[in-house]
C-alpha positions in Angstrom: -13.2 30.9 -28.3 -14.8 30.8 -24.8 -18.2 32.6 -24.8 -18.2 32.7 -28.6 -21.4 31.6 -30.3 -20.5 29.0 -32.8 -23.0 26.6 -34.3 -22.1 23.4 -36.0 -22.4 19.7 -36.6 -20.7 17.1 -34.4 -18.3 15.0 -36.4 -16.4 13.0 -33.8 -16.2 12.5 -30.0 -12.8 11.8 -28.5 -12.6 11.6 -24.7 -13.8 14.9 -23.3 -13.4 16.7 -26.7 -15.9 17.2 -29.6 -14.8 17.8 -33.2 -17.3 20.2 -34.8 -17.8 21.4 -38.4 -18.9 25.0 -38.1 -21.5 26.6 -40.4 -18.6 28.3 -42.2 -17.1 24.8 -43.0 -14.2 24.9 -40.5 -13.4 21.9 -38.3 -12.7 22.8 -34.6 -12.1 20.8 -31.4 -14.1 22.0 -28.4 -14.1 20.6 -24.8 -17.5 19.0 -24.0 -17.8 21.2 -20.9 -17.9 24.3 -23.2 -20.7 22.9 -25.4 -24.3 24.0 -24.9 -27.0 22.3 -26.9 -29.7 24.7 -28.1 -32.8 22.7 -29.0 -33.9 23.1 -32.6 -37.3 22.0 -33.9 -35.8 19.5 -36.4 -32.8 18.4 -34.3 -32.6 15.5 -31.9 -31.7 16.4 -28.3 -28.0 16.2 -27.6 -27.1 14.2 -24.5 -23.7 15.5 -23.6 -23.0 13.1 -20.7 -23.4 10.2 -23.2 -20.3 11.6 -25.0 -18.1 11.4 -22.0 -15.3 8.8 -22.4 -14.5 7.3 -25.8 -18.0 7.0 -27.1 -18.6 3.8 -25.1 -20.9 3.8 -22.1 -19.2 3.1 -18.9 -20.6 0.0 -17.2 -21.6 0.3 -13.5 -20.1 -2.5 -11.4 -22.8 -5.0 -10.5 -23.5 -5.9 -6.9 -23.4 -9.6 -6.2 -26.6 -11.1 -5.0 -26.6 -11.6 -1.2 -23.7 -9.2 -0.7 -23.6 -7.9 2.8 -21.7 -5.0 4.3 -18.3 -5.8 5.6 -18.4 -7.2 9.1 -16.9 -5.0 11.8 -14.3 -7.6 12.7 -13.0 -7.3 9.2 -12.5 -3.5 9.5 -8.9 -2.5 10.1 -8.0 -2.5 13.7 -6.8 0.4 15.8 -3.0 -0.1 16.3 -1.2 1.0 19.5 2.6 0.8 19.5 3.7 0.5 23.1 7.4 0.8 22.5 8.5 3.4 25.0 10.5 5.4 22.3 7.2 5.8 20.4 5.4 7.0 23.6 8.0 9.3 25.2 10.7 11.5 23.7 12.9 11.1 26.8 13.0 8.4 29.4 15.9 9.7 31.5 15.4 9.3 35.2 12.8 6.5 34.7 13.3 3.1 36.0 12.2 0.0 34.1 9.2 -0.2 36.6 8.2 3.4 35.7 8.4 2.6 32.0 6.4 -0.6 32.4 3.7 1.3 34.3 3.6 4.0 31.7 3.1 1.4 28.9 0.3 -0.4 30.8 -1.4 2.9 31.6 -1.2 3.9 27.9 -2.7 0.5 26.9 -5.5 0.9 29.4 -6.3 4.4 28.2 -6.3 3.3 24.5 -8.5 0.2 25.3 -11.1 2.4 27.1 -10.9 4.9 24.2 -11.6 2.0 21.7 -14.6 0.9 23.8 -16.0 4.4 24.0 -15.6 4.9 20.2 -17.0 1.4 19.4 -13.8 0.2 17.8 -14.0 -3.6 17.8 -10.4 -4.6 17.2 -7.2 -3.2 18.8 -3.7 -4.4 18.2 -1.2 -3.6 20.9 2.4 -3.8 19.6 4.6 -4.6 22.6 7.7 -6.2 21.1 9.2 -9.6 21.8 11.7 -8.9 24.5 11.4 -10.9 27.7 7.6 -11.0 27.6 7.1 -8.9 30.8 4.9 -6.2 29.0 3.0 -8.9 27.2 2.1 -10.7 30.5 1.1 -7.4 32.1 -1.2 -6.6 29.1 -2.8 -10.1 29.4 -3.4 -9.4 33.1 -4.9 -6.0 32.3 -7.2 -7.5 29.6 -8.5 -10.2 32.0 -10.0 -7.4 34.2 -12.5 -6.6 31.4 -15.4 -8.9 30.6 -15.9 -10.6 27.3 -12.7 -9.4 25.7 -11.1 -12.0 23.3 -7.3 -11.8 23.4 -4.9 -13.5 21.0 -1.5 -13.1 19.4 -1.9 -10.7 16.4 -1.2 -11.8 12.9 2.6 -12.3 12.8 2.7 -11.7 9.1 1.4 -8.2 9.6 2.7 -7.2 13.1 5.5 -9.6 13.8 5.8 -11.8 16.8 5.5 -9.0 19.4 1.8 -8.0 19.1 -1.5 -8.9 20.8 -4.9 -8.4 19.3 -7.9 -7.6 21.4 -11.5 -8.1 20.1 -14.2 -6.2 21.8 -17.6 -7.8 21.2 -20.7 -5.6 20.4 -22.2 -6.5 23.8 -19.6 -4.2 25.5 -20.9 -1.2 23.5 -23.6 0.5 25.6 
C-alpha cells in the first residue's frame, strides 16, 4: 500500500492511525505518517498533526507565574567516594599513612576540578571509621577561602560523608 495513490474520506482517527473510505467504497486503516493531503478546491485543509493522539489536543504544561530556574545549590552534587578500594585496585605495600595521603590528594584534586568546572556542591564520602580521614579533609578545606563545609545528608549518604559548598565568588 506504500506509495499507492488512494483517495478517500476520513471516517475515524485512532491514535496514529486513520480509517479511510476509499472512492471504491472499501474501508482501510492507514498510518497518519503515510497520509498526504492534496488540497482540493472544495475541501477543507487537513491538519494532520491535529489528528495525533486520540483526537484530543494535548495540553501544554503551564508555567507558574514567577517561576525561576533552579538554583545552583539545588543541582545534584558531584560525589567523590574516597574509600580506598574505590580508588585503587591494589593497596599491597602501602602503609595506612600512604593510604591516607592518597585519599587526601584525591580529595584535593577533585575539589580543584570542581572549582575549575564551576560545580558548586561536592560530597566527599569518607566513611565513619575512626574519623581520621574526616579530620584531614576538614583541615584541607580550611585552606580554601569561603568554602562552606558540613556533614552531608545522612539519609542520602549515611553518616560518613562531608558536603562542601563552593560559592560563586570562587569562580573566576
